[in-house]
Every structure is written in C-alpha cells, then in structure tokens.
PATOR-371149 format. One record per residue (C-alpha): residue number from 1; x, z, y. Coordinates in nm, 2 decimals, padded with zeros to 4 digits. Layout:
  migu      c1      c3      c2
   NUM       X       Z       Y
...
//
This chain:
  migu      c1      c3      c2
     1  -04.63   05.94   03.48
     2  -04.51   05.97   03.13
     3  -04.73   05.71   03.01
     4  -04.62   05.44   03.25
     5  -04.26   05.53   03.14
     6  -04.35   05.47   02.79
     7  -04.51   05.15   02.86
     8  -04.20   05.03   03.06
     9  -03.99   05.13   02.76
    10  -04.20   04.94   02.51
    11  -04.18   04.63   02.73
    12  -03.81   04.66   02.77
    13  -03.74   04.70   02.39
    14  -03.96   04.41   02.31
    15  -03.77   04.20   02.57
    16  -03.44   04.30   02.44
    17  -03.51   04.24   02.06
    18  -03.62   03.87   02.13
    19  -03.28   03.75   02.26
    20  -03.11   03.91   01.95
    21  -03.35   03.72   01.71
    22  -03.27   03.41   01.91
    23  -02.90   03.47   01.88
    24  -02.93   03.54   01.50
    25  -03.13   03.20   01.45
    26  -02.87   03.02   01.67
    27  -02.59   03.16   01.45
    28  -02.78   03.07   01.13
    29  -02.83   02.71   01.25
    30  -02.47   02.69   01.34
    31  -02.37   02.83   00.99
    32  -02.59   02.59   00.81
    33  -02.46   02.29   01.02
    34  -02.10   02.40   00.95
    35  -02.17   02.42   00.58
    36  -02.32   02.07   00.59
    37  -02.03   01.94   00.79
    38  -01.78   02.08   00.54
    39  -01.96   01.94   00.24
    40  -01.97   01.58   00.42
    41  -01.60   01.62   00.48
    42  -01.52   01.69   00.13
    43  -01.74   01.40   00.02
    44  -01.56   01.17   00.26
    45  -01.22   01.29   00.14
    46  -01.32   01.20  -00.21
    47  -01.43   00.86  -00.11
    48  -01.12   00.78   00.07
    49  -00.91   00.91  -00.22
    50  -01.10   00.66  -00.43
    51  -00.99   00.36  -00.21
//
C-alpha cells in the first residue's frame, strides 16, 4: 500500500513541477520581448528626434 502511495506522490510532484517550468519560461519570454520593445522604443525616439 505504501508503494502505491509513493508512486502516486512521485507522479503528482512531476506533474506539478512541469507547469512551474512552463510559467518560468513564459515569463522569461515576456521579459525578453519587453526588453526588445524598450530598446526599439529608445531607437525610434532617437530617430524621431533627428527629424
């Protein structure tokens, strides 16, 4: 009986860690896109200032 409990626990811990990795990757992607957008915004402000 304890063996089936440990197997169930292992499966649930594996299942619960995967969404966390997905969320972390999602925020990493959002962060990278935000940085890129900020850099492009700075560049466009410099270009418009030159006009």
